[in-house]
MARZARO-313059 format. One record per residue (C-alpha): y, z, x; residue in one letter. Coordinates in steps of 0.05 Angstrom, whole numbers, plus 5000, padded with zeros to 4 digits. Layout:
BEGIN
YZXA ...
END
This chain:
BEGIN
500450035000X 504850205055X 505649815119X 503450265188X 508450465237X 510349875273X 506649825340X 511649505378X 516450125380X 516350495445X 513851125444X 519451555473X 519852255495X 523052745451X 528153335482X 525854015481X 530954465438X 529855105479X 531354655544X 536754225513X 539854855496X 539155165565X 541154575602X 548354545559X 549555285562X 548155355636X 551654715653X 558554955612X 558055565643X 557555325717X 550755705730X 546454985730X 549154395772X 542353965779X 540453375747X 537253375677X 531052965708X 529553535761X 527153985699X 520054125703X 516353955641X 511554425627X 509754285549X 502853925566X 498054195619X 499053705682X 492053335679X 493153205608X 499552735630X 495752415675X 488952295641X 491452135574X 494351515564X 498351655501X 502352295542X 506251725594X 513251815591X 517951255596X 523751715618X 526252345648X 524753025612X 530553165564X 533552475576X 535952315509X 534751645474X 537951355413X 532351545365X 535852095324X 542951855293X 547952395298X 547752845241X 553952445207X 550751845207X 543852085187X 546952455124X 549351855103X 543451475112X 539852035060X 545051985010X 546351305007X 538351035001X 534651164941X 527051404956X 521751404908X 515451694923X 510652254903X 515852694874X 520352284838X 526752504804X 528353114858X 535053084899X 535352714958X 533153274998X 525953364963X 524652634957X 526852555028X 521053085056X 516652885009X 517052085027X 516552285103X 509452645097X 505552465149X 498252325124X 493052115181X 489451465162X 486251235223X 481851705277X 480651155330X 483251465396X 484650795430X 490050625376X 491351165336X 497051065281X 499851435229X 501951325164X 507451495129X 510151485049X 516551055060X 519650504998X 517849745017X 523649444991X 527349765060X 530049255108X 526649275173X 532949555209X 533050135155X 526250355166X 526950355240X 533150815230X 528551215183X 522851245226X 527651505278X 530752055233X 524652295205X 521152455279X 527052975285X 521453355235X 515553265276X 518353645328X 513754165324X 507653815314X 508153175364X 503353125418X 510053015463X 513853555446X 511254265447X 513654925457X 514955085528X 514355755517X 507055715483X 500855715525X 496255105515X 490055155544X 485354575571X 485154175508X 492254165487X 491154765424X 496255315433X 494355955449X 497756595401X 500656895467X 508056685502X 509956555569X 512957035623X 520157055601X 524956665639X 529756935673X 537256655660X 539656725724X 535456545790X 538157235822X 533157105880X 533656325908X 528356025945X 534555725989X 542855896001X 545456575994X 544057195957X 547857485898X 553557825934X 554158575911X 559558645857X 565559235876X 569859645828X 576859225829X 579459775862X 576059825922X 577759375983X 571759046025X 572358716091X 569857996088X 565258146151X 557958216146X 554458876171X 547558826198X 543359306239X 536259226277X 530759616271X 528759976330X 523660526342X 525561056396X 519961056456X 521561746466X 521762376412X 527862556397X 528663216401X 532663736356X 540263976385X 539264616427X 545265056416X 547865306479X 552165906453X 558565446479X 559765046417X 567864976405X 569865276326X 574364706313X 582064916295X 583864406242X 590764086252X 591563606200X 596362956196X 601963476201X 600763556273X 595963006292X 597262226277X 594261856215X 590361266253X 586361016196X 586461116114X 584060846050X 589960646002X 587860735934X 581461125922X 579261205848X 578462035849X 577962535789X 581662275721X 580561565724X 574861165707X 570660495727X 574059915687X 571059295714X 567458925781X 568058315818X 564758045882X 569158275936X 572058845906X 579558835905X 584358215893X 589257965947X 590057976017X 585858586053X 590059006094X 589059196168X 588459956160X 586960116232X 593560266281X 595759666325X 593759786397X 599659676442X 596259366495X 590759316539X 590960016561X 591460356498X 585560736485X 586060896401X 579260806368X 579460346316X 576060536253X 573060206191X 568660356131X 570159846081X 563659476072X 557459606040X 554960356043X 561060636082X 564861216074X 570761436111X 576761596072X 582161816136X 582661886206X 587062306234X 587862296321X 589463006340X 588862866418X 587962306463X 579962366451X 579262776393X 579262616317X 578862896250X 575462476194X 576162606125X 569762346078X 571461946010X 569262355954X 564262045904X 568261495866X 571361745802X 569862485818X 573262955864X 567663235901X 560263045935X 562162986003X 555262886050X 553862156069X 558661846121X 558161176153X 563760846191X 565660366253X 569560556315X 572059986358X 575560006434X 571260426461X 572060846529X 565960916569X 567661506613X 570961936564X 567862426519X 570462366448X 570462966401X 570262816323X 571063346266X 568863176192X 573263716156X 571863636084X 564463786078X 562364196013X 555564506030X 555165116064X 548665066089X 545664416129X 540664166173X 546964136220X 545764926235X 538764756246X 539564236308X 540263586269X 544263026306X 548962506277X 546361706280X 550061226333X 549360496334X 551660086395X 552459346384X 553059176455X 545959586459X 543659236406X 545258516434X 543758546495X 537259136505X 535659036429X 536459886427X 538060076351X 540360696315X 539261376358X 540562126351X 546862256395X 551562816401X 553263486432X 556464126423X 554264026349X 556964576300X 557264686231X 560965196200X 566465376154X 573565046151X 579465326159X 583264896107X 581764806033X 583364545968X 584365205935X 577965205883X 573065075933X 572465206012X 570764646062X 566164656115X 566464236181X 561963816228X 563363776295X 560563386352X 561763086423X 560562356440X 559761896503X 560361156491X 555760796530X 559760136541X 567559976541X 570559526498X 564459676446X 563859616368X 559460316342X 557260576293X 556761336263X 551861476205X 549262106169X 542261806159X 539061026176X 542560626126X 539360206080X 543959736038X 542759235969X 544058736011X 537858946056X 533959065988X 535258385971X 532658116032X 526658436039X 525058255958X 527357535988X 522057506025X 516657715981X 518857205931X 517856705978X 510456996002X 506556485959X 500056965969X 504157655951X 507357255891X 500057245856X 500257985853X 507358265855X 512457995801X 518858145809X 523958145751X 529958525726X 530459105699X 537259095679X 544659085708X 549059675726X 555759855716X 558759515765X 553458835741X 548958925789X 541458805788X 537159325780X 529759045800X 522659225774X 517159065816X 510158965778X 504359025825X 497158895811X 491158455824X 490257955765X 485058215730X 478057825699X 477858045631X 483458375581X 478158955579X 478659055652X 486358975649X 487359545594X 482860015631X 488160065689X 492260675699X 498760615720X 503560855777X 510560915773X 514961005839X 522760995844X 527461125888X 535561205904X 537961455841X 542361895897X 545761365942X 547261775994X 539061986006X 536861316046X 531461596071X 527861516008X 528560736019X 525060756082X 519561116049X 519360565993X 520260046046X 512760356073X 509960396012X 510959605994X 508859426066X 502159786052X 500859615968X 503358855989X 498958746049X 491058436052X 488759086072X 482159326035X 484959966009X 490359535985X 487459105956X 482959675921X 488559985900X 491859335863X 484659345833X 485059955792X 491460035781X 497959735756X 504259905802X 511959975769X 516160025816X 524160065821X 526760095890X 533660225880X 536060595814X 543160605830X 545760055867X 552760135851X 553160865881X 548960505944X 554759925951X 560860365944X 557960935993X 556861585943X 553562105967X 550562255890X 553361925828X 553461215797X 560460925782X 560161405716X 562061995758X 556162335743X 549262515772X 544661985737X 538362495765X 541562955702X 541862475646X 533962175637X 535062435568X 541162065554X 542561645492X 548261255528X 544960625544X 551660335571X 553860895604X 547161045642X 543660275640X 539360425703X 536361045675X 535760875605X 532260215617X 527660585665X 525561125619X 524060615564X 520360195605X 515960845622X 515460995552X 512860195538X 508760375595X 505960995563X 503960665494X 499460145533X 495560545586X 496161195619X 501061295673X 497261755729X 502661925771X 510961885770X 514461975837X 521761955847X 523961955927X 530062365954X 533262616012X 534063376027X 539963696072X 537564366083X 530564366090X 526064006152X 519263616133X 516963206072X 515563626010X 515063445929X 517463825873X 512463855813X 511764205745X 507464705724X 501864555676X 499965055622X 493664765597X 488165155616X 484464545622X 488864265676X 490364905717X 492864755782X 491264035776X 498163725789X 498264145861X 491963695878X 496063085902X 501063495939X 495563805975X 491863215990X 498562906014X 498963506070X 491563356097X 493162516114X 500362706134X 499463466172X 504463276218X 510363076172X 508263336100X 510064136085X 505664366023X 508465096028X 515064786017X 513264475948X 515164775885X 512764695811X 517265105780X 521364825718X 528365195707X 533564935653X 538164665698X 533364175722X 530663875652X 534863235659X 531763015717X 527062485719X 520162995744X 522163425684X 523062855628X 517062515654X 512463115653X 515263265581X 513562565561X 506562675580X 505962455658X 501463065681X 502562815767X 511062705760X 513562965824X 520662895868X 518762685935X 523963125982X 524562746054X 528663106097X 535262866133X 532763226202X 525463206226X 519063596238X 517464276249X 509864136240X 504163936289X 505463396344X 512463256317X 514863876321X 522163986329X 523663256334X 527562836285X 524262366240X 525361616253X 524560976204X 517760876225X 515761686205X 518361526137X 514860856126X 508361126150X 508961686097X 509161156047X 501960826082X 499361606068X 501561605997X 497361015983X 491561366018X 491562035979X 491561525914X 484961345935X 482662065954X 485862305894X 482161805841X 475361725885X 469561725838X 466362235881X 470162855858X 468063295916X 474963245954X 478563365885X 473763975872X 475564225940X 482664255937X 482264645872X 478565085905X 484165265962X 488965305913X 485765845877X 485666175949X 492066065970X 495066235890X 491366985897X 494767125971X 501766915943X 500767365875X 498067865926X 504467755974X 509267835910X 505868485884X 507068795957X 513968595964X 515368815899X 511369565922X 506369485868X 498769505874X 494969095819X 487668925815X 487068235803X 479768135790X 479767855718X 485967735702X 489567375760X 489566655736X 492966935675X 500267015713X 505466605701X 506166165756X 513366005747X 514266865759X 511166765834X 515066135863X 522666095881X 527865735850X 528364985867X 535664975858X 539864945914X 543464315897X 550364295857X 548263695823X 548164025759X 555964125758X 555663285744X 552263365678X 555763195616X 559862585594X 560962035635X 568761855672X 570861445620X 568061765559X 570462425585X 577962145591X 577161885519X 574962625496X 580462915540X 585862515498X 582362565424X 582663345441X 590463345461X 591763005405X 587563465354X 591464045389X 598063785366X 595763575310X 592964355294X 600464545321X 603964195274X 599364365216X 597865095226X 599365645187X 602666205219X 597466835222X 598067495184X 599068125219X 595168665216X 600669055172X 601668435132X 593568425113X 593169225098X 599469085054X 596168505011X 588568945009X 593069574979X 596169044935X 589468724906X 586669364885X 592869734859X 591869014808X 584969144799X 584569794779X 590069634730X 587169114696X 580669534690X 584970094653X 588069614612X 581569204593X 577569944567X 584270094534X 584369494491X 577269544474X 578170274435X 575470644483X 581871004511X 578871684487X 572871634526X 576671624591X 577272204636X 584872404646X 587971724638X 594171974646X 593972424712X 590071834730X 597171364719X 600971944751X 597572034822X 595171224821X 599571144874X 595871694916X 589071494893X 589970764915X 592370994981X 586471514990X 582170964973X 584870505028X 583970995083X 577171205056X 573370485045X 573069905086X 571569165067X 565268815065X 563468155066X 560467844993X 559968584972X 558568594898X 557969214851X 552169194807X 552569364725X 552670094712X 555970374778X 561870604789X 566270184840X 565970644894X 559070554898X 557070024954X 553169494924X 548169354975X 543270014986X 542870275050X 537070295084X 538370945134X 534771485088X 538572005124X 545071895097X 541571855022X 544372464983X 539173004966X 535972964895X 538773674870X 545673474904X 551173174868X 554872594896X 561072684932X 565572154911X 571072304851X 569872164782X 576671984760X 577271434804X 573670984758X 572671334690X 565471234659X 563171324583X 560371934551X 554172044538X 554872164463X 558571504452X 556670824451X 557570634519X 560870004547X 559069704615X 564369624664X 563768974706X 569369044759X 572268454791X 569468134853X 573268374914X 576467844958X 577768165026X 582367995070X 579868235146X 583868495200X 
END
């Protein structure tokens, strides 16, 4: 009846709607500049394109041909042509859908054709246009245009699952520059790229041994010294983050260092306006002596610990003294022999020598200056530079920047072997727009059941930006788990690792010690609902919450640094479930056995304090992760084993990351001998600790049967020592809004507020109310005809003033006091519960009968209902 589709029509490729939209979107915003033909066509498997002649393309993917007219022309065609078909008499749209219904008429694979219901009276040109229009309704069923988001099997059938979501921006390109860090617009940033080599000292670097001749510095200040370096505009408390851009502040970057007067000028040139740098001001107080002021965390007025700055124009034979004058912690590892780190650019270029511990006459003490609210502490040391005219750096610990992390992840993404089991995704973007990376590491599973049986391990680092030692441990862990060693392959077979290597990239970039750009400690906000203010923490917790719905999370660990204790240790959470009693201590004990010269089990603590409820460790534990830890690694070194009294190097920290993997294998060994042995050791250690505690208290207690019932929290000391809980609260920008609202609220109340009554005025009002009530009761009784039943009404009238005044003296107002029917008003409506105050049965009540007259027994009585009291409390 209807002729078949004309075979001379050339088979054309139709554009994918998704790719067509993304192509136009990215071109519009300037993110995609490639040619359209370079887009990969993933609609059909490659072998189908090669083997099936029907799938041969006549043009590039996404190339638009003149098959589909513009919408206006299409609409005109549908409105001007009259259609007849299986559903006559309907509107144009319905008739069009009915007449263009596809019906297969031939199943010959060599010459497959499709018949369409269409009118025969139309000309060949119109028919061809209608065919082109109708092709738009066949997008989903056409073999040439399958969805790029659905997976297809070898037979071209659609599987009911989606592909991995595409990233809108290629944040780790295989070639070209990395995404530059984004800075707050207030921050000036120099254009130089700072890079340091990794180096392992050939000899152990021992702690500094005090000689007793260390000088206590006298702070001179800029009044008597010369300012040689000072940052112009630094956002502190009262301001808040607004926006960011690559390169920070717009405009010309000023040269803040002093101008040298000639080659003989030996003034040092300071600089800290680079990634992770921190130095606010440098004052020259003598020829080779400088006082340094650190910058507080942005948008706060506290947290000065991390320092990282550059000096130039050095002299080799001179002894320089540096004094940091505004540190805030009363205790520091510098009192225990820790040395600052120094890096010589000439040594790195000529001898391949990197960061090393240097310094003499090191002293940490209370400063003679302060801001009036909290005391300052100062750190002073002397140094001799190895070369003339050298460029040197000083740092609190080995720096690990956001760019360092990006370079490492780029190498992982470009490794074809590692890319098979390590998926790199964007967890979220920080306040400044920097990417927070998420790594999913696991070997591909052979069956869905095998994949579902895997347990998860979650690791994170750098929630505190100044604790770069956490990044070095994380790097060691990633080096091991991504390697081809048999142990690493076994771990990838049995676990799914979720790794967030840098939780606070904004703080790392700007050189903060503890806070994000919200001006708050993120490790106190894991319970937050403010997704826009704390995106890194909110998305991390949400990711773990979804992960717990899919599978069991065996372990959570957040890597930190510690500024007052040596060695490496863990903070955990005591478990109250008797079934898993002491199980949370097994992993730390195993780790101490695998790393006896670095990890100290006796420094571990498992007490959960109220001020730590917002930490990642406690929040994840309350979400159901039994083994939830904070790993604290020292800024100093070890006091254990072969490494006693030596500083940790980056290699030591990376080796601990390897040993975390070894301990995971021991912890999950199917042979539970190691696990049970550790449990027995823990019980013995706990018994010893309990006996020690009672001996300190001077008490003797027999602990044969009930020692395990003692609360473990009562035995352990507090894990506090950091003042990070002070940064809990609203972020800086919301705090500013709340401050403005409170100010307006106070002004409004001041205008609308009525003047308060004095005590005298309230007493006078109370007496007035009492008199009015008594006269009202008397008047009601007289009008009811019972005036003769009142006892001495005239005496009451004459002495009403005295009576009312005595009542005021003897009675006290009660809240919501009510008087029951039948009782005089002087009786309390609420019965006292103190029986010692009740009168004896044969004793008459002592209250006056003429205060509220009662009816005589011989006559019909009228129950008096006194009015309710409305009291005004003084």
